Biopython code that builds the backbone (N, CA, C, O; Angstrom):
import numpy as np
from Bio.PDB.StructureBuilder import StructureBuilder

atoms = [
    (1, "MET", "N", (0.792, -1.233, -0.127)),
    (1, "MET", "CA", (0.063, -0.078, -0.001)),
    (1, "MET", "C", (0.902, 1.202, 0.011)),
    (1, "MET", "O", (1.762, 1.218, 0.892)),
    (2, "PRO", "N", (0.837, 2.255, -0.762)),
    (2, "PRO", "CA", (1.472, 3.449, -0.906)),
    (2, "PRO", "C", (1.252, 4.085, 0.219)),
    (2, "PRO", "O", (0.175, 3.955, 0.802)),
    (3, "ARG", "N", (2.292, 4.908, 0.716)),
    (3, "ARG", "CA", (2.419, 5.934, 1.697)),
    (3, "ARG", "C", (1.742, 7.327, 1.316)),
    (3, "ARG", "O", (1.976, 7.907, 0.255)),
    (4, "LEU", "N", (1.001, 7.730, 2.160)),
    (4, "LEU", "CA", (0.647, 9.262, 1.594)),
    (4, "LEU", "C", (1.541, 10.299, 2.133)),
    (4, "LEU", "O", (1.969, 10.345, 3.286)),
    (5, "THR", "N", (1.799, 11.197, 1.098)),
    (5, "THR", "CA", (2.718, 12.231, 1.538)),
    (5, "THR", "C", (2.038, 13.577, 1.528)),
    (5, "THR", "O", (0.972, 13.785, 0.949)),
    (6, "ARG", "N", (2.704, 14.455, 2.188)),
    (6, "ARG", "CA", (1.860, 15.825, 2.142)),
    (6, "ARG", "C", (2.599, 16.499, 0.840)),
    (6, "ARG", "O", (3.794, 16.369, 0.574)),
    (7, "PRO", "N", (1.544, 17.316, 0.017)),
    (7, "PRO", "CA", (2.066, 17.911, -1.151)),
    (7, "PRO", "C", (3.083, 18.925, -0.759)),
    (7, "PRO", "O", (3.173, 19.308, 0.407)),
    (8, "ALA", "N", (3.833, 19.355, -1.692)),
    (8, "ALA", "CA", (5.170, 20.197, -1.595)),
    (8, "ALA", "C", (4.594, 21.617, -1.480)),
    (8, "ALA", "O", (3.685, 22.053, -2.186)),
    (9, "ARG", "N", (5.244, 22.299, -0.488)),
    (9, "ARG", "CA", (4.736, 23.565, -0.387)),
    (9, "ARG", "C", (5.419, 24.609, -1.217)),
    (9, "ARG", "O", (6.610, 24.440, -1.479)),
    (10, "SER", "N", (4.835, 25.593, -1.627)),
    (10, "SER", "CA", (5.236, 26.538, -2.482)),
    (10, "SER", "C", (5.907, 27.624, -1.681)),
    (10, "SER", "O", (5.761, 27.793, -0.471)),
    (11, "GLN", "N", (6.602, 28.289, -2.430)),
    (11, "GLN", "CA", (7.609, 29.122, -1.829)),
    (11, "GLN", "C", (6.885, 30.350, -1.195)),
    (11, "GLN", "O", (7.266, 30.899, -0.161)),
    (12, "ASP", "N", (5.863, 30.696, -1.888)),
    (12, "ASP", "CA", (5.051, 31.792, -1.160)),
    (12, "ASP", "C", (4.633, 31.656, 0.348)),
    (12, "ASP", "O", (4.635, 32.554, 1.190)),
    (13, "SER", "N", (4.261, 30.291, 0.516)),
    (13, "SER", "CA", (3.578, 30.278, 1.892)),
    (13, "SER", "C", (4.805, 30.012, 2.846)),
    (13, "SER", "O", (4.595, 30.016, 4.059)),
    (14, "GLN", "N", (5.873, 29.819, 2.440)),
    (14, "GLN", "CA", (7.332, 29.740, 3.286)),
    (14, "GLN", "C", (7.607, 31.214, 3.625)),
    (14, "GLN", "O", (8.073, 31.400, 4.749)),
    (15, "LYS", "N", (7.391, 32.345, 2.816)),
    (15, "LYS", "CA", (7.819, 33.538, 2.855)),
    (15, "LYS", "C", (7.004, 34.369, 3.723)),
    (15, "LYS", "O", (7.507, 35.364, 4.245)),
    (16, "LYS", "N", (5.776, 34.049, 3.928)),
    (16, "LYS", "CA", (4.749, 34.727, 4.694)),
    (16, "LYS", "C", (4.773, 34.269, 6.178)),
    (16, "LYS", "O", (4.243, 33.255, 6.633)),
    (17, "ARG", "N", (5.616, 35.376, 6.961)),
    (17, "ARG", "CA", (5.620, 34.969, 8.340)),
    (17, "ARG", "C", (4.931, 36.334, 9.017)),
    (17, "ARG", "O", (5.113, 37.455, 8.541)),
    (18, "VAL", "N", (4.288, 36.127, 9.947)),
    (18, "VAL", "CA", (3.347, 37.064, 10.821)),
    (18, "VAL", "C", (4.006, 36.990, 12.076)),
    (18, "VAL", "O", (4.066, 35.964, 12.752)),
    (19, "TYR", "N", (4.588, 38.286, 12.439)),
    (19, "TYR", "CA", (5.292, 38.489, 13.586)),
    (19, "TYR", "C", (4.288, 39.345, 14.653)),
    (19, "TYR", "O", (3.883, 40.503, 14.543)),
    (20, "MET", "N", (4.049, 38.409, 15.667)),
    (20, "MET", "CA", (2.996, 38.963, 16.745)),
    (20, "MET", "C", (4.035, 39.670, 17.894)),
    (20, "MET", "O", (5.066, 39.147, 18.317)),
    (21, "ARG", "N", (3.632, 40.654, 18.182)),
    (21, "ARG", "CA", (4.198, 41.446, 19.343)),
    (21, "ARG", "C", (3.991, 40.874, 20.796)),
    (21, "ARG", "O", (2.824, 40.695, 21.144)),
    (22, "LYS", "N", (4.847, 40.616, 21.544)),
    (22, "LYS", "CA", (4.541, 39.960, 22.802)),
    (22, "LYS", "C", (3.433, 41.214, 23.673)),
    (22, "LYS", "O", (3.723, 42.409, 23.735)),
    (23, "ARG", "N", (2.605, 40.813, 24.071)),
    (23, "ARG", "CA", (1.721, 41.585, 25.004)),
    (23, "ARG", "C", (2.142, 41.538, 26.529)),
    (23, "ARG", "O", (2.374, 40.480, 27.115)),
    (24, "PHE", "N", (2.211, 42.696, 27.069)),
    (24, "PHE", "CA", (2.655, 42.924, 28.595)),
    (24, "PHE", "C", (1.500, 43.164, 29.382)),
    (24, "PHE", "O", (0.705, 43.985, 28.923)),
    (25, "CYS", "N", (1.235, 42.630, 30.460)),
    (25, "CYS", "CA", (0.264, 43.110, 31.413)),
    (25, "CYS", "C", (0.568, 44.630, 31.778)),
    (25, "CYS", "O", (1.673, 45.100, 32.046)),
    (26, "ARG", "N", (-0.747, 45.346, 31.727)),
    (26, "ARG", "CA", (-0.502, 46.890, 32.142)),
    (26, "ARG", "C", (-0.387, 47.146, 33.500)),
    (26, "ARG", "O", (0.228, 48.115, 33.946)),
    (27, "PHE", "N", (-1.006, 46.239, 34.236)),
    (27, "PHE", "CA", (-0.886, 46.378, 35.572)),
    (27, "PHE", "C", (0.258, 45.991, 36.475)),
    (27, "PHE", "O", (0.581, 46.488, 37.553)),
    (28, "CYS", "N", (0.849, 44.908, 35.742)),
    (28, "CYS", "CA", (2.318, 44.638, 36.280)),
    (28, "CYS", "C", (3.357, 45.732, 35.782)),
    (28, "CYS", "O", (4.327, 45.960, 36.506)),
    (29, "GLN", "N", (3.209, 46.414, 34.601)),
    (29, "GLN", "CA", (4.155, 47.363, 34.259)),
    (29, "GLN", "C", (4.153, 48.498, 34.981)),
    (29, "GLN", "O", (5.208, 49.045, 35.302)),
    (30, "ASP", "N", (2.821, 49.026, 35.352)),
    (30, "ASP", "CA", (2.561, 50.228, 35.896)),
    (30, "ASP", "C", (1.986, 50.000, 37.439)),
    (30, "ASP", "O", (0.762, 49.989, 37.575)),
    (31, "PRO", "N", (2.750, 49.836, 38.491)),
    (31, "PRO", "CA", (2.089, 49.605, 39.782)),
    (31, "PRO", "C", (1.094, 50.609, 40.219)),
    (31, "PRO", "O", (0.162, 50.312, 40.967)),
    (32, "ASN", "N", (1.321, 51.969, 39.682)),
    (32, "ASN", "CA", (0.384, 52.796, 40.189)),
    (32, "ASN", "C", (-1.346, 52.539, 39.569)),
    (32, "ASN", "O", (-2.378, 52.995, 40.063)),
    (33, "LEU", "N", (-1.220, 51.806, 38.546)),
    (33, "LEU", "CA", (-2.907, 51.385, 38.041)),
    (33, "LEU", "C", (-3.299, 50.417, 39.127)),
    (33, "LEU", "O", (-2.668, 49.480, 39.614)),
    (34, "VAL", "N", (-4.452, 50.866, 39.369)),
    (34, "VAL", "CA", (-5.265, 49.936, 40.537)),
    (34, "VAL", "C", (-6.525, 49.554, 39.785)),
    (34, "VAL", "O", (-7.110, 50.434, 39.153)),
    (35, "ILE", "N", (-6.963, 48.389, 39.801)),
    (35, "ILE", "CA", (-8.013, 47.886, 39.415)),
    (35, "ILE", "C", (-8.980, 48.073, 40.566)),
    (35, "ILE", "O", (-8.814, 47.594, 41.688)),
    (36, "ASP", "N", (-10.301, 49.029, 40.069)),
    (36, "ASP", "CA", (-11.034, 49.498, 41.131)),
    (36, "ASP", "C", (-12.573, 49.434, 40.375)),
    (36, "ASP", "O", (-12.768, 50.037, 39.320)),
    (37, "TYR", "N", (-13.495, 48.736, 40.956)),
    (37, "TYR", "CA", (-14.838, 48.812, 40.290)),
    (37, "TYR", "C", (-15.348, 50.320, 40.192)),
    (37, "TYR", "O", (-16.131, 50.616, 39.289)),
    (38, "LYS", "N", (-14.937, 51.228, 41.063)),
    (38, "LYS", "CA", (-15.419, 52.597, 40.835)),
    (38, "LYS", "C", (-14.953, 53.289, 39.797)),
    (38, "LYS", "O", (-15.381, 54.432, 39.634)),
    (39, "ASP", "N", (-13.905, 52.695, 38.811)),
    (39, "ASP", "CA", (-13.377, 53.511, 37.711)),
    (39, "ASP", "C", (-13.993, 52.690, 36.427)),
    (39, "ASP", "O", (-13.482, 51.629, 36.069)),
    (40, "PRO", "N", (-14.975, 53.184, 35.854)),
    (40, "PRO", "CA", (-15.671, 52.526, 34.650)),
    (40, "PRO", "C", (-14.773, 53.033, 33.520)),
    (40, "PRO", "O", (-14.815, 52.437, 32.443)),
    (41, "LYS", "N", (-14.003, 54.034, 33.671)),
    (41, "LYS", "CA", (-13.146, 54.389, 32.443)),
    (41, "LYS", "C", (-12.153, 53.569, 31.986)),
    (41, "LYS", "O", (-11.813, 53.424, 30.812)),
    (42, "LEU", "N", (-11.598, 52.916, 33.174)),
    (42, "LEU", "CA", (-10.565, 51.891, 33.024)),
    (42, "LEU", "C", (-11.160, 50.618, 32.701)),
    (42, "LEU", "O", (-10.538, 49.868, 31.949)),
    (43, "LEU", "N", (-12.258, 50.278, 33.157)),
    (43, "LEU", "CA", (-12.848, 48.782, 32.935)),
    (43, "LEU", "C", (-13.474, 48.875, 31.562)),
    (43, "LEU", "O", (-13.740, 47.809, 31.007)),
    (44, "LYS", "N", (-13.752, 50.041, 30.926)),
    (44, "LYS", "CA", (-14.437, 50.024, 29.697)),
    (44, "LYS", "C", (-13.236, 49.431, 28.728)),
    (44, "LYS", "O", (-13.665, 48.772, 27.781)),
    (45, "ASN", "N", (-12.129, 49.530, 28.795)),
    (45, "ASN", "CA", (-11.204, 49.155, 28.105)),
    (45, "ASN", "C", (-11.167, 47.630, 28.024)),
    (45, "ASN", "O", (-10.576, 47.066, 27.104)),
    (46, "PHE", "N", (-11.751, 47.022, 28.915)),
    (46, "PHE", "CA", (-11.548, 45.477, 29.149)),
    (46, "PHE", "C", (-12.957, 44.790, 28.737)),
    (46, "PHE", "O", (-13.184, 43.585, 28.850)),
    (47, "ILE", "N", (-13.864, 45.756, 28.241)),
    (47, "ILE", "CA", (-15.304, 44.900, 27.805)),
    (47, "ILE", "C", (-15.429, 45.480, 26.349)),
    (47, "ILE", "O", (-14.989, 46.562, 25.962)),
    (48, "THR", "N", (-16.151, 44.498, 25.589)),
    (48, "THR", "CA", (-16.522, 44.935, 24.348)),
    (48, "THR", "C", (-17.702, 45.883, 24.266)),
    (48, "THR", "O", (-18.394, 46.228, 25.224)),
    (49, "GLU", "N", (-17.875, 46.334, 22.767)),
    (49, "GLU", "CA", (-19.117, 47.029, 22.730)),
    (49, "GLU", "C", (-20.435, 46.499, 23.020)),
    (49, "GLU", "O", (-21.440, 47.177, 23.232)),
    (50, "ARG", "N", (-20.331, 44.908, 23.011)),
    (50, "ARG", "CA", (-21.551, 44.224, 23.347)),
    (50, "ARG", "C", (-21.795, 43.999, 24.676)),
    (50, "ARG", "O", (-22.906, 43.660, 25.083)),
    (51, "GLY", "N", (-20.582, 44.204, 25.579)),
    (51, "GLY", "CA", (-20.778, 44.088, 27.040)),
    (51, "GLY", "C", (-19.986, 42.921, 27.523)),
    (51, "GLY", "O", (-19.971, 42.654, 28.725)),
    (52, "LYS", "N", (-19.302, 42.183, 26.616)),
    (52, "LYS", "CA", (-18.611, 40.902, 27.099)),
    (52, "LYS", "C", (-17.397, 41.463, 27.700)),
    (52, "LYS", "O", (-17.054, 42.638, 27.568)),
    (53, "ILE", "N", (-16.693, 40.469, 28.442)),
    (53, "ILE", "CA", (-15.234, 40.747, 29.143)),
    (53, "ILE", "C", (-14.262, 40.345, 27.950)),
    (53, "ILE", "O", (-14.545, 39.321, 27.327)),
    (54, "VAL", "N", (-13.387, 40.913, 27.668)),
    (54, "VAL", "CA", (-12.259, 40.459, 26.791)),
    (54, "VAL", "C", (-11.381, 39.565, 27.208)),
    (54, "VAL", "O", (-10.929, 39.731, 28.341)),
    (55, "PRO", "N", (-11.000, 38.606, 26.551)),
    (55, "PRO", "CA", (-10.236, 37.596, 27.119)),
    (55, "PRO", "C", (-8.778, 37.997, 27.330)),
    (55, "PRO", "O", (-8.333, 39.013, 26.797)),
    (56, "ARG", "N", (-7.889, 37.057, 28.250)),
    (56, "ARG", "CA", (-6.635, 37.364, 28.302)),
    (56, "ARG", "C", (-5.808, 37.506, 27.117)),
    (56, "ARG", "O", (-5.113, 38.507, 26.944)),
    (57, "ARG", "N", (-5.854, 36.605, 26.351)),
    (57, "ARG", "CA", (-4.953, 36.677, 24.856)),
    (57, "ARG", "C", (-5.187, 37.754, 24.070)),
    (57, "ARG", "O", (-4.408, 38.065, 23.169)),
    (58, "MET", "N", (-6.315, 38.440, 24.350)),
    (58, "MET", "CA", (-6.590, 39.711, 23.491)),
    (58, "MET", "C", (-5.882, 40.918, 24.143)),
    (58, "MET", "O", (-5.171, 41.657, 23.462)),
    (59, "THR", "N", (-6.080, 41.118, 25.476)),
    (59, "THR", "CA", (-5.657, 42.028, 26.327)),
    (59, "THR", "C", (-3.996, 41.924, 26.785)),
    (59, "THR", "O", (-3.276, 42.916, 26.889)),
    (60, "GLY", "N", (-3.623, 40.749, 26.994)),
    (60, "GLY", "CA", (-2.332, 40.609, 27.306)),
    (60, "GLY", "C", (-2.211, 40.780, 29.104)),
    (60, "GLY", "O", (-1.110, 40.954, 29.625)),
    (61, "THR", "N", (-3.307, 40.714, 29.808)),
    (61, "THR", "CA", (-3.128, 40.887, 31.090)),
    (61, "THR", "C", (-2.719, 39.626, 31.617)),
    (61, "THR", "O", (-2.883, 38.657, 30.876)),
    (62, "CYS", "N", (-2.186, 39.426, 32.821)),
    (62, "CYS", "CA", (-1.757, 38.315, 33.442)),
    (62, "CYS", "C", (-3.070, 37.675, 34.075)),
    (62, "CYS", "O", (-4.103, 38.331, 34.204)),
    (63, "ALA", "N", (-2.947, 36.309, 34.470)),
    (63, "ALA", "CA", (-3.867, 35.592, 34.882)),
    (63, "ALA", "C", (-4.511, 36.358, 36.462)),
    (63, "ALA", "O", (-5.707, 36.447, 36.739)),
    (64, "ASN", "N", (-3.524, 36.774, 37.205)),
    (64, "ASN", "CA", (-3.890, 37.183, 38.546)),
    (64, "ASN", "C", (-4.851, 38.623, 38.169)),
    (64, "ASN", "O", (-5.947, 38.883, 38.666)),
    (65, "HIS", "N", (-4.238, 39.300, 37.340)),
    (65, "HIS", "CA", (-5.030, 40.766, 37.080)),
    (65, "HIS", "C", (-6.298, 40.301, 36.447)),
    (65, "HIS", "O", (-7.336, 40.712, 36.968)),
    (66, "GLN", "N", (-6.387, 39.533, 35.437)),
    (66, "GLN", "CA", (-7.419, 39.022, 34.795)),
    (66, "GLN", "C", (-8.445, 38.743, 35.718)),
    (66, "GLN", "O", (-9.566, 39.150, 35.413)),
    (67, "ARG", "N", (-8.304, 38.131, 36.791)),
    (67, "ARG", "CA", (-9.511, 37.697, 37.799)),
    (67, "ARG", "C", (-9.749, 38.910, 38.548)),
    (67, "ARG", "O", (-10.917, 39.246, 38.746)),
    (68, "LYS", "N", (-8.754, 39.641, 39.011)),
    (68, "LYS", "CA", (-9.534, 41.206, 39.460)),
    (68, "LYS", "C", (-10.136, 41.823, 38.635)),
    (68, "LYS", "O", (-11.190, 42.274, 39.082)),
    (69, "LEU", "N", (-9.896, 42.108, 37.372)),
    (69, "LEU", "CA", (-10.580, 42.624, 36.319)),
    (69, "LEU", "C", (-12.177, 41.939, 36.150)),
    (69, "LEU", "O", (-13.201, 42.605, 35.994)),
    (70, "ARG", "N", (-12.117, 40.851, 36.204)),
    (70, "ARG", "CA", (-13.239, 40.093, 36.040)),
    (70, "ARG", "C", (-14.233, 40.387, 37.302)),
    (70, "ARG", "O", (-15.431, 40.569, 37.081)),
    (71, "GLU", "N", (-13.756, 40.425, 38.514)),
    (71, "GLU", "CA", (-14.352, 40.464, 39.794)),
    (71, "GLU", "C", (-14.906, 42.220, 39.831)),
    (71, "GLU", "O", (-16.075, 42.469, 40.127)),
    (72, "SER", "N", (-14.168, 43.051, 39.583)),
    (72, "SER", "CA", (-14.471, 44.287, 39.542)),
    (72, "SER", "C", (-15.350, 44.695, 38.474)),
    (72, "SER", "O", (-16.032, 45.690, 38.719)),
    (73, "ILE", "N", (-15.499, 44.113, 37.262)),
    (73, "ILE", "CA", (-16.292, 44.367, 36.148)),
    (73, "ILE", "C", (-17.703, 43.906, 36.541)),
    (73, "ILE", "O", (-18.665, 44.550, 36.121)),
    (74, "ASN", "N", (-17.888, 42.802, 37.341)),
    (74, "ASN", "CA", (-19.059, 42.208, 37.660)),
    (74, "ASN", "C", (-19.592, 43.174, 38.813)),
    (74, "ASN", "O", (-20.763, 43.540, 38.716)),
    (75, "ILE", "N", (-18.932, 43.562, 39.758)),
    (75, "ILE", "CA", (-19.352, 44.334, 40.962)),
    (75, "ILE", "C", (-19.979, 45.562, 40.130)),
    (75, "ILE", "O", (-21.178, 45.826, 40.223)),
    (76, "ALA", "N", (-19.100, 46.299, 39.310)),
    (76, "ALA", "CA", (-19.443, 47.570, 38.503)),
    (76, "ALA", "C", (-20.761, 47.263, 37.869)),
    (76, "ALA", "O", (-21.633, 48.120, 38.017)),
    (77, "ARG", "N", (-21.079, 46.108, 37.134)),
    (77, "ARG", "CA", (-22.217, 45.909, 36.712)),
    (77, "ARG", "C", (-23.565, 45.637, 37.488)),
    (77, "ARG", "O", (-24.707, 45.705, 37.034)),
    (78, "HIS", "N", (-23.201, 45.343, 38.642)),
    (78, "HIS", "CA", (-24.293, 45.173, 39.837)),
    (78, "HIS", "C", (-24.537, 46.351, 40.072)),
    (78, "HIS", "O", (-25.713, 46.703, 39.973)),
    (79, "ILE", "N", (-23.556, 47.301, 40.441)),
    (79, "ILE", "CA", (-23.933, 48.784, 40.953)),
    (79, "ILE", "C", (-24.553, 49.697, 39.979)),
    (79, "ILE", "O", (-25.095, 50.749, 40.318)),
    (80, "ALA", "N", (-24.441, 49.164, 38.421)),
    (80, "ALA", "CA", (-24.930, 49.866, 37.388)),
    (80, "ALA", "C", (-23.927, 50.968, 37.121)),
    (80, "ALA", "O", (-24.297, 52.061, 36.694)),
    (81, "PHE", "N", (-22.576, 50.667, 37.386)),
    (81, "PHE", "CA", (-21.563, 51.601, 36.613)),
    (81, "PHE", "C", (-21.289, 51.382, 35.249)),
    (81, "PHE", "O", (-20.904, 52.243, 34.459)),
    (82, "LEU", "N", (-21.531, 50.038, 34.974)),
    (82, "LEU", "CA", (-21.302, 49.435, 33.698)),
    (82, "LEU", "C", (-22.553, 48.440, 33.224)),
    (82, "LEU", "O", (-23.085, 47.660, 34.013)),
    (83, "PRO", "N", (-22.883, 48.552, 32.062)),
    (83, "PRO", "CA", (-24.027, 47.820, 31.485)),
    (83, "PRO", "C", (-23.667, 46.350, 31.176)),
    (83, "PRO", "O", (-22.612, 45.999, 30.649)),
    (84, "PHE", "N", (-24.708, 45.500, 31.583)),
    (84, "PHE", "CA", (-24.541, 44.082, 31.338)),
    (84, "PHE", "C", (-24.399, 43.939, 29.775)),
    (84, "PHE", "O", (-23.466, 43.358, 29.221)),
    (85, "THR", "N", (-25.398, 44.516, 29.180)),
    (85, "THR", "CA", (-25.526, 44.109, 27.582)),
    (85, "THR", "C", (-25.552, 45.782, 26.921)),
    (85, "THR", "O", (-25.492, 46.701, 27.738)),
    (86, "THR", "N", (-25.631, 46.062, 25.633)),
    (86, "THR", "CA", (-26.064, 47.001, 25.003)),
    (86, "THR", "C", (-27.449, 46.758, 24.473)),
    (86, "THR", "O", (-27.883, 45.616, 24.324)),
    (87, "LEU", "N", (-28.169, 47.885, 24.178)),
    (87, "LEU", "CA", (-29.500, 47.867, 23.582)),
    (87, "LEU", "C", (-29.305, 47.560, 22.162)),
    (87, "LEU", "O", (-28.526, 48.135, 21.402)),
    (88, "SER", "N", (-30.220, 46.441, 21.843)),
    (88, "SER", "CA", (-30.165, 46.019, 20.380)),
    (88, "SER", "C", (-31.492, 46.329, 19.807)),
    (88, "SER", "O", (-32.461, 46.132, 20.541)),
    (89, "LYS", "N", (-31.700, 46.803, 18.563)),
    (89, "LYS", "CA", (-32.878, 47.257, 17.978)),
    (89, "LYS", "C", (-32.896, 46.289, 16.711)),
    (89, "LYS", "O", (-33.812, 46.361, 15.892)),
]
sb = StructureBuilder()
sb.init_structure("model")
sb.init_model(0)
sb.init_chain("A")
sb.init_seg("    ")
for serial, (resi, resn, name, xyz) in enumerate(atoms, 1):
    if name == "N":
        sb.init_residue(resn, " ", resi, " ")
    sb.init_atom(name, np.array(xyz, "f"), 0.0, 1.0, " ", f" {name:<3s}", serial, name[0])
structure = sb.get_structure()
């Protein structure tokens, strides 16, 4: 039985390299930045226009600060500093 082999790659696909810049946690870099539920301006940077919390891989925050962000966003939502969702028509 013949072995299946992969087709040869073209040279164009080998030349295309996408360079992704390493993302750093904003809160680890600047210790003066404090995650607080009373600061909706800061928290709005970490939610989408639909109201969802942006994941770590998109924002670059570390796991510890992402947990604190999630908690403070949820508290701000319950106090009505931030909306749960947007109005859709």
